[in-house]
C-alpha positions as CSV (number, residue, x, y, z in Angstrom):
1,X,0.3,0.1,0.0
2,X,1.2,3.6,-0.3
3,X,2.0,5.5,2.5
4,X,3.0,9.0,1.0
5,X,2.9,10.7,-2.4
6,X,4.4,13.7,-4.2
7,X,2.8,15.4,-7.1
8,X,4.9,17.8,-9.3
9,X,3.9,19.9,-12.3
10,X,1.0,17.0,-12.0
11,X,-2.3,18.6,-13.3
12,X,-3.6,21.0,-11.1
13,X,-0.6,20.1,-8.2
14,X,2.4,22.1,-8.6
15,X,4.3,20.7,-6.1
16,X,2.4,19.1,-3.1
17,X,2.7,16.2,-0.6
18,X,0.2,13.8,0.7
19,X,0.3,11.2,3.8
20,X,-2.1,8.5,2.9
21,X,-3.6,6.1,5.5
22,X,-3.6,2.4,5.7
23,X,-7.2,2.2,5.4
24,X,-10.0,4.7,3.7
25,X,-8.5,7.7,2.7
26,X,-10.8,10.8,2.2
27,X,-10.5,13.2,-0.3
28,X,-12.9,15.8,0.3
29,X,-13.1,19.3,-1.4
30,X,-15.1,21.7,-4.0
31,X,-15.2,21.2,-7.4
32,X,-12.4,21.7,-9.0
33,X,-10.0,21.3,-6.0
34,X,-8.0,18.1,-7.8
35,X,-9.8,15.3,-6.4
36,X,-9.9,13.4,-8.9
37,X,-6.5,14.4,-10.0
38,X,-5.0,13.1,-7.1
39,X,-7.1,9.5,-7.7
40,X,-5.8,9.8,-11.2
41,X,-2.3,10.2,-10.1
42,X,-2.4,6.8,-7.6
43,X,-3.4,5.2,-10.8
44,X,-0.8,6.0,-12.9
45,X,1.3,5.5,-10.4
46,X,-0.4,1.6,-9.8
47,X,-0.7,0.9,-13.7
48,X,1.5,3.4,-16.1
49,X,-1.6,5.5,-17.2
50,X,-4.3,7.8,-16.8
51,X,-7.8,6.8,-17.8
52,X,-8.9,10.0,-18.6
53,X,-6.1,12.0,-20.9
54,X,-2.6,10.8,-22.8
55,X,0.0,11.1,-20.8
56,X,1.3,14.4,-22.4
57,X,-2.4,16.0,-20.4
58,X,-0.9,15.0,-17.6
59,X,1.8,17.5,-17.2
60,X,1.1,21.0,-16.2
61,X,0.6,23.4,-19.4
62,X,4.1,25.3,-20.3
63,X,6.1,23.0,-18.2
64,X,8.6,20.5,-18.9
65,X,8.1,17.7,-16.9
66,X,6.0,16.3,-14.4
67,X,6.8,13.3,-12.0
68,X,5.2,11.6,-9.4
69,X,7.1,9.7,-6.0
70,X,5.6,7.5,-4.2
71,X,7.0,5.5,-0.8
72,X,4.9,1.9,-0.4
73,X,4.9,-0.3,3.2
74,X,7.0,-2.8,1.4
75,X,9.7,-0.2,1.5
76,X,9.5,0.2,-2.3
77,X,10.0,3.5,-3.8
78,X,8.2,4.0,-7.1
79,X,9.4,7.4,-9.5
80,X,7.5,8.2,-12.2
81,X,8.8,11.1,-15.1
82,X,6.7,12.5,-17.7
83,X,7.5,14.8,-20.9
84,X,4.9,16.3,-22.7
85,X,7.5,17.0,-26.0
86,X,6.0,16.5,-29.4
87,X,6.9,12.5,-28.8
88,X,5.6,12.7,-25.7
89,X,7.8,10.0,-23.1
90,X,7.3,8.5,-19.6
91,X,9.9,6.4,-17.3
92,X,9.4,4.6,-14.8
93,X,12.1,4.0,-11.2
94,X,11.5,1.0,-9.3
95,X,14.1,0.6,-6.4
96,X,16.5,2.4,-8.0
97,X,15.9,0.2,-11.3
98,X,14.4,2.2,-14.1
99,X,12.0,1.1,-17.2
100,X,10.4,2.2,-19.7
101,X,7.1,0.2,-19.8
102,X,5.1,-1.2,-16.9
103,X,5.1,-5.3,-17.1
104,X,2.4,-6.3,-14.8
105,X,4.7,-7.8,-12.5
106,X,6.0,-3.9,-11.8
107,X,2.4,-2.9,-11.9
108,X,0.1,-2.6,-8.6
109,X,-3.5,-4.0,-8.7
110,X,-6.0,-1.6,-9.0
111,X,-9.7,-1.2,-9.3
112,X,-11.4,2.2,-10.4
113,X,-15.1,2.8,-9.2
114,X,-16.2,6.4,-11.3
115,X,-19.4,7.9,-12.3
116,X,-19.4,6.4,-16.0
117,X,-19.4,2.7,-14.6
118,X,-22.5,3.4,-13.0
119,X,-23.9,3.7,-16.5
120,X,-22.4,0.0,-17.3
121,X,-25.0,-1.5,-18.4
122,X,-27.4,1.1,-20.1
123,X,-24.1,2.1,-21.7
124,X,-22.8,1.2,-25.0
125,X,-21.0,-2.2,-25.4
126,X,-17.6,-0.3,-25.5
127,X,-18.2,0.2,-21.7
128,X,-18.9,-3.4,-21.1
129,X,-15.8,-4.6,-23.2
130,X,-13.5,-2.4,-21.8
131,X,-14.4,-3.4,-17.9
132,X,-13.6,-7.1,-19.3
133,X,-10.5,-6.0,-20.7
134,X,-9.6,-3.8,-17.9
135,X,-9.9,-7.2,-15.3
136,X,-7.8,-9.5,-17.7
137,X,-5.1,-7.1,-18.5
138,X,-4.2,-6.7,-14.6
139,X,-4.4,-10.8,-14.1
140,X,-3.2,-12.5,-17.7
141,X,0.4,-11.6,-18.3
142,X,-0.1,-11.7,-22.0
143,X,-3.7,-10.1,-22.5
144,X,-2.7,-6.4,-22.9
145,X,-0.3,-7.3,-25.9
146,X,-2.5,-9.8,-27.2
147,X,-5.3,-6.8,-27.5
148,X,-2.8,-4.2,-28.2
149,X,-1.7,-6.7,-31.3
150,X,-5.2,-7.1,-32.6
151,X,-5.9,-3.6,-32.6
152,X,-3.1,-2.8,-34.8
153,X,-4.1,-5.8,-37.1
154,X,-7.5,-4.4,-37.1
155,X,-6.5,-0.5,-37.9
156,X,-4.9,-2.4,-40.6
157,X,-7.6,-4.5,-42.5
158,X,-10.0,-0.9,-41.6
159,X,-7.3,0.8,-43.9
160,X,-7.2,-1.8,-46.5
161,X,-11.2,-1.3,-46.8
162,X,-10.7,2.0,-47.1
163,X,-9.1,2.0,-50.0
164,X,-10.5,-0.7,-52.3
165,X,-7.5,-3.1,-52.0
166,X,-7.3,-6.0,-53.9
167,X,-9.3,-9.2,-52.4
168,X,-5.8,-11.2,-52.0
169,X,-4.2,-8.1,-49.3
170,X,-7.2,-9.1,-46.7
171,X,-6.4,-12.7,-46.3
172,X,-3.0,-12.1,-44.3
173,X,-5.2,-9.3,-42.0
174,X,-7.9,-12.1,-41.4
175,X,-5.4,-14.6,-40.4
176,X,-4.0,-12.3,-38.2
177,X,-7.3,-10.8,-36.6
178,X,-8.4,-14.5,-36.2
179,X,-5.6,-16.0,-34.7
180,X,-5.8,-13.0,-32.0
181,X,-9.4,-12.8,-31.5
182,X,-9.9,-16.5,-30.5
183,X,-6.9,-15.9,-27.5
184,X,-9.0,-12.4,-26.4
185,X,-12.4,-14.3,-26.6
186,X,-11.2,-17.4,-24.9
187,X,-9.8,-14.9,-22.2
188,X,-13.0,-13.0,-21.6
189,X,-15.5,-16.2,-21.4
190,X,-13.1,-17.5,-18.6
191,X,-13.6,-14.2,-17.0
192,X,-17.3,-14.1,-17.4
193,X,-18.1,-17.5,-16.0
194,X,-15.7,-16.4,-13.2
195,X,-18.2,-13.7,-12.5
196,X,-21.1,-15.4,-13.5
197,X,-20.8,-18.2,-10.4
198,X,-19.9,-15.1,-8.0
199,X,-22.3,-12.4,-8.8
200,X,-25.5,-13.9,-8.2
201,X,-25.6,-14.4,-4.7
202,X,-23.3,-11.5,-3.9
203,X,-26.6,-9.4,-5.8
204,X,-29.1,-10.7,-3.4
205,X,-26.8,-10.2,-0.6
206,X,-26.6,-6.6,-1.2
207,X,-30.2,-5.9,-2.8
208,X,-31.9,-8.6,-0.2
209,X,-33.9,-9.6,-3.5
210,X,-34.9,-12.9,-5.1
211,X,-33.8,-11.5,-8.3
212,X,-32.1,-13.9,-10.7
213,X,-29.0,-12.9,-12.2
214,X,-27.4,-14.2,-15.4
215,X,-24.3,-13.3,-17.2
216,X,-23.3,-14.0,-20.2
217,X,-20.7,-13.2,-22.9
218,X,-22.1,-12.4,-26.0
219,X,-21.3,-13.4,-29.6
220,X,-22.6,-14.8,-32.6
221,X,-19.9,-17.2,-33.2
222,X,-19.1,-20.4,-31.6
223,X,-17.0,-20.1,-29.1
224,X,-15.9,-23.2,-29.0
225,X,-14.4,-22.7,-32.7
226,X,-14.3,-19.1,-32.1
227,X,-11.1,-18.6,-34.5
228,X,-11.9,-20.5,-37.4
229,X,-15.8,-19.1,-37.4
230,X,-14.3,-15.3,-37.3
231,X,-11.6,-16.6,-40.4
232,X,-15.0,-17.3,-42.3
233,X,-16.8,-14.9,-41.0
234,X,-14.2,-11.9,-42.2
235,X,-13.5,-13.7,-45.7
236,X,-17.2,-14.1,-46.3
237,X,-18.5,-10.3,-45.2
238,X,-15.3,-9.4,-47.3
239,X,-18.1,-7.5,-49.4
240,X,-20.4,-6.3,-47.3
241,X,-17.2,-4.6,-44.9
242,X,-15.7,-3.3,-48.2
243,X,-19.2,-1.0,-48.3
244,X,-18.8,-0.1,-44.9
245,X,-15.2,0.6,-44.6
246,X,-14.9,-1.3,-41.4
247,X,-14.5,-4.7,-40.2
248,X,-18.1,-6.0,-38.5
249,X,-17.2,-9.4,-36.6
250,X,-14.8,-9.7,-34.0
251,X,-14.2,-8.9,-30.3
252,X,-13.8,-5.7,-31.2
253,X,-18.2,-5.5,-32.3
254,X,-19.2,-8.2,-29.1
255,X,-20.9,-7.7,-25.7
256,X,-21.3,-8.6,-22.3
257,X,-24.9,-9.9,-21.9
258,X,-26.9,-9.2,-18.2
259,X,-30.9,-9.9,-17.2
260,X,-32.5,-9.6,-14.3
261,X,-35.3,-12.4,-14.1
262,X,-34.8,-13.5,-17.3
263,X,-34.9,-9.9,-19.2
264,X,-32.1,-7.9,-20.6
265,X,-30.5,-6.0,-18.1
266,X,-30.4,-2.6,-20.2
267,X,-34.2,-2.7,-21.0
268,X,-35.9,-3.4,-17.7
269,X,-33.1,-3.0,-14.8
270,X,-34.3,0.2,-12.3
271,X,-31.6,2.8,-11.7
272,X,-30.8,1.5,-8.2
273,X,-30.9,-2.6,-9.9
274,X,-28.7,-1.3,-12.5
275,X,-26.3,0.5,-9.8
276,X,-26.2,-2.5,-7.2
277,X,-25.2,-4.9,-10.0
278,X,-22.1,-2.6,-10.9
279,X,-21.3,-2.5,-7.1
280,X,-21.2,-6.2,-7.4
281,X,-19.0,-6.3,-10.4
282,X,-16.9,-4.0,-8.2
283,X,-16.4,-6.1,-5.6
284,X,-16.1,-9.4,-7.5
285,X,-13.0,-7.8,-9.4
286,X,-11.3,-6.4,-6.1
287,X,-11.5,-10.2,-4.5
288,X,-10.5,-11.2,-8.5
289,X,-7.4,-9.5,-8.5
290,X,-6.4,-10.3,-4.8
291,X,-7.0,-13.9,-5.5
292,X,-4.8,-13.7,-8.9
293,X,-2.1,-11.4,-8.2
294,X,-1.6,-12.2,-4.4
295,X,-1.6,-8.8,-3.6
296,X,-4.1,-6.7,-1.7
297,X,-5.3,-4.3,-4.7
298,X,-6.0,-0.2,-4.1
299,X,-9.6,0.9,-4.7
300,X,-10.6,4.4,-6.3
301,X,-14.0,5.6,-5.7
302,X,-14.4,8.9,-7.8
303,X,-17.4,10.5,-6.7
304,X,-19.5,7.3,-6.4
305,X,-20.4,6.9,-2.9
306,X,-22.8,9.9,-2.6
307,X,-24.6,8.2,-5.6
308,X,-25.0,5.4,-3.7
309,X,-28.2,4.9,-1.0
310,X,-27.6,4.1,2.5
311,X,-27.8,0.3,1.8
312,X,-25.4,0.3,-0.9
313,X,-22.9,2.2,1.0
314,X,-23.5,-0.2,3.9
315,X,-22.8,-3.3,1.6
316,X,-19.7,-1.5,0.0
317,X,-18.2,-0.5,3.3
318,X,-18.3,-4.1,4.3
319,X,-16.0,-4.8,2.0
320,X,-14.0,-2.4,2.1
321,X,-11.9,-3.0,5.6
322,X,-9.2,-5.3,3.7
323,X,-8.7,-2.6,1.7
324,X,-6.5,0.8,0.9
325,X,-9.1,3.0,-0.7
326,X,-9.2,6.5,-1.7
327,X,-12.8,8.3,-2.0
328,X,-13.0,11.5,-3.4
329,X,-16.5,14.0,-2.3
330,X,-17.6,17.4,-1.9
331,X,-18.9,16.4,1.8
332,X,-16.8,14.4,3.8
333,X,-19.9,13.8,6.5
334,X,-21.6,11.6,3.9
335,X,-18.5,9.6,4.0
336,X,-17.0,9.5,7.6
337,X,-20.1,8.3,8.8
338,X,-19.7,5.1,7.6
339,X,-16.5,4.9,9.2
340,X,-16.1,4.8,12.8
341,X,-12.1,3.8,12.6
342,X,-9.4,3.7,10.4
343,X,-10.0,6.7,8.2
344,X,-8.3,9.3,6.9
345,X,-9.1,12.8,6.0
346,X,-7.1,14.1,2.9
347,X,-9.0,17.8,2.8
348,X,-8.1,20.1,-0.6
349,X,-8.8,23.7,-0.9
350,X,-10.4,25.1,-4.0
């Protein structure tokens, strides 16, 4: 866990240091006081990148660099340096050793819960795919690289589609997409099966209802023969893809299907039901990271605590005791009442 943090020329922080508590850290301040920027710094420290902006935008305007320094409870010291030049650069230093990229073993497991996640069920499939991919990048050593290679191959095929290239130029990219897509979907379906076995009981415990939850990986292709079926579809739908100008089949077009009592959650779930399920998914994510990584993950709650009602707040706090947590809020009283001990207030001013 993090014991102290220093931010220099990072977002809204010129040079500020923070002492971090081992339990729940409540980051309180008015809007535009830098609460989310602080959580973003923790995420960059843990995983090497932001969920909001490109690396160059993390550096204060007109400044030549930004820096994050942190001490961890295991005695490790971590430093991240960013420069916003024409080709933005980023370097890492862990226990005195320099790295240009963080491998999975050098990252810190972290779960982020922010307002957009509350619309996970009702939003576009992009958010649900990202939810699965984010977990897999933190738990499967090769997944991040496989996903990057898939996206590059997809971009190459899409570029060919827009230039009306000769048909024989597509086969190599169809083959590449099929191979990589098979690995991606196998990892996604295994993860969804793990979630499916956990989510029913957890949802019912939080909601105090008997609602039946079903979660599945939504693809039109046979999952047991996904690679060969994807190759066949890429070949057979080439004419349609040429007319569309994009690749219409593959992991980048698939979804996470969720149903409540046999009906699609996107059509029938109330706001409270949707938030309860997302909360359950985040708790599962925490436990899954802890099991697979063997390290207790960090938990970042960006302005979502106040959006949960009393029952859901209590359910969340029951699962926070073992995690170093950062909660942003404009009203500390809303949060503090749920934590009678092991709570650190980090006040910010506008």
